[in-house]
C-alpha positions as CSV (number, residue, x, y, z in Angstrom):
1,M,-18.3,-130.1,89.1
2,V,-16.5,-131.6,86.0
3,S,-13.3,-132.3,87.9
4,R,-15.2,-134.5,90.4
5,K,-16.8,-136.4,87.5
6,Y,-13.4,-137.2,86.1
7,Q,-12.2,-138.4,89.5
8,V,-15.1,-140.7,90.0
9,A,-14.8,-142.0,86.4
10,S,-11.2,-142.8,87.1
11,R,-12.0,-145.2,89.9
12,Q,-14.9,-146.7,88.0
13,L,-12.8,-147.4,85.0
14,L,-10.1,-149.1,87.1
15,R,-12.8,-151.4,88.6
16,Q,-14.1,-152.1,85.1
17,A,-10.6,-152.9,83.9
18,R,-10.3,-155.6,86.6
19,E,-13.7,-157.0,85.5
20,E,-12.7,-157.1,81.9
21,L,-9.5,-158.9,82.7
22,E,-11.4,-161.5,84.8
23,R,-13.6,-162.1,81.7
24,G,-10.4,-162.6,79.7
25,D,-10.5,-159.4,77.7
26,A,-7.0,-158.0,78.2
27,R,-7.5,-155.5,75.4
28,Q,-10.5,-153.8,77.0
29,A,-8.9,-154.0,80.4
30,S,-5.9,-152.2,79.0
31,E,-7.9,-149.3,77.6
32,K,-9.9,-148.9,80.8
33,G,-6.6,-148.9,82.8
34,W,-5.4,-146.1,80.6
35,G,-8.7,-144.4,80.9
36,A,-8.5,-144.5,84.7
37,T,-5.2,-142.7,84.5
38,A,-6.3,-140.1,82.0
39,Q,-9.4,-139.3,83.9
40,M,-7.5,-138.7,87.1
41,V,-5.0,-136.5,85.4
42,K,-7.8,-134.6,83.8
43,A,-9.5,-134.2,87.1
44,I,-6.4,-132.5,88.6
45,A,-5.7,-130.5,85.4
46,E,-9.3,-129.2,85.4
47,R,-9.0,-128.1,89.0
48,R,-5.8,-126.2,88.2
49,G,-7.1,-124.6,85.0
50,W,-4.7,-126.6,82.8
51,E,-5.6,-127.7,79.3
52,H,-6.4,-131.4,79.3
53,R,-8.3,-132.2,76.1
54,G,-6.2,-134.6,74.1
55,H,-3.3,-136.9,74.7
56,R,-0.7,-134.2,74.3
57,Y,-2.2,-132.2,77.1
58,I,-2.7,-135.2,79.4
59,H,1.0,-136.0,79.0
60,R,1.9,-132.4,79.6
61,A,-0.2,-132.3,82.8
62,A,1.4,-135.5,84.0
63,R,4.9,-134.1,83.4
64,R,3.9,-130.9,85.3
65,L,2.6,-133.0,88.2
66,R,5.9,-135.0,88.3
67,S,7.9,-131.7,88.3
68,E,5.6,-130.3,91.0
69,T,5.9,-133.3,93.3
70,G,9.5,-134.4,92.5
71,D,8.1,-137.9,92.4
72,K,10.1,-139.7,89.7
73,E,8.0,-142.9,90.1
74,M,4.9,-141.0,89.1
75,M,6.1,-140.5,85.6
76,Q,7.3,-144.1,85.4
77,L,3.8,-145.3,86.4
78,F,2.2,-143.0,84.0
79,Q,4.3,-144.5,81.2
80,V,3.1,-148.0,82.3
81,A,-0.5,-146.7,81.9
82,N,0.3,-145.3,78.5
83,S,1.6,-148.7,77.5
84,L,-1.8,-150.1,78.3
85,H,-3.3,-147.6,75.9
86,I,-0.9,-148.8,73.2
87,N,-1.9,-152.4,74.0
88,F,-5.5,-151.6,73.2
89,Y,-4.3,-151.1,69.6
90,E,-1.6,-153.8,69.5
91,D,-3.2,-156.4,71.7
92,D,0.1,-158.1,72.4
93,M,0.3,-158.0,76.3
94,E,-0.3,-161.2,78.2
95,A,-3.0,-161.0,80.8
96,Q,-0.5,-161.3,83.6
97,V,1.4,-158.3,82.3
98,V,-1.9,-156.3,82.0
99,D,-2.8,-157.3,85.6
100,E,0.5,-156.1,86.9
101,A,0.2,-152.9,84.9
102,L,-3.3,-152.3,86.5
103,D,-1.6,-152.6,89.9
104,D,0.7,-149.9,88.8
105,V,-2.2,-147.8,87.7
106,D,-3.8,-148.2,91.1
107,R,-0.5,-147.1,92.7
108,L,-0.4,-144.1,90.4
109,L,-4.0,-143.1,91.3
110,E,-3.0,-143.3,95.0
111,K,-0.3,-140.8,94.3
112,L,-2.5,-138.5,92.2
113,E,-5.7,-138.4,94.3
114,P,-4.2,-136.3,97.1
115,L,-3.2,-133.7,94.4
116,F,-6.9,-133.4,93.4
117,G,-7.6,-131.5,96.6
118,D,-10.8,-131.0,98.6
119,D,-14.1,-129.5,97.4
């Protein structure tokens, strides 16, 4: 099932982000942190039959999930993840900031995973 593939990839990418950061590559860690977020949102969107191909639709799905849950922090954490994506291009975040942002991504995934549902 494609949605399960996205979910598994999400957790793998977050682990890889931590590894990249330990190796000193904050830029790659940032992109993998964003990727972890995007993959989990895509997993949920796929399950619900929502469009999720492309940034616009990933952002739209995240806003729908925030509305559905009423969890204001969810969108704040999503924006932190998006800042990691921006950092991939700009490469101006210090490693400590990326590390803290990855903690936020982990917290966001904890909020999103229950919305994925059971097989």
